[in-house]
Steps between C-alpha positions, in 0.01 A plus 500: 500500500196675644336815368641821643162675521124451509212746465284557806141633496445827689185702572661827383622388157443767233408755769677814617723424799759668720833356613516598868878460503564766235166683476496436124168425332402310189303208361563153645593294196596167658589322820766237454641247744862520391814310588733787590792281603828547318632153580397153381503323836259723691168636373353819642148576381333837535169645380577812297248753374566653158358853484493716186553864591380810313819501290414155364791334676432214737656463841481225759426494868405241758130410479461599867581860397209528254184685602214648296566857388200721559481831321485753777343842474736786580440659837250785483615840612296737707257687276504247214163396364420162353 
């Protein structure tokens, strides 16, 4: 029987990222190539990103959905001074 997962290196590990599918942000904890098949005769492998949100809970998304999260300054209003 083969392993059902393997860790994959990623340039954004331990950095703040955004899941473009949900808009959620957090720290990229791991990228894992995982066998997501529910049957024994056919293997379906997918790279999943594990992201730890502000609540401390981790969620997964496809690696293609992960982008760096840049802290953005709020829009300045007319008359505001820096």
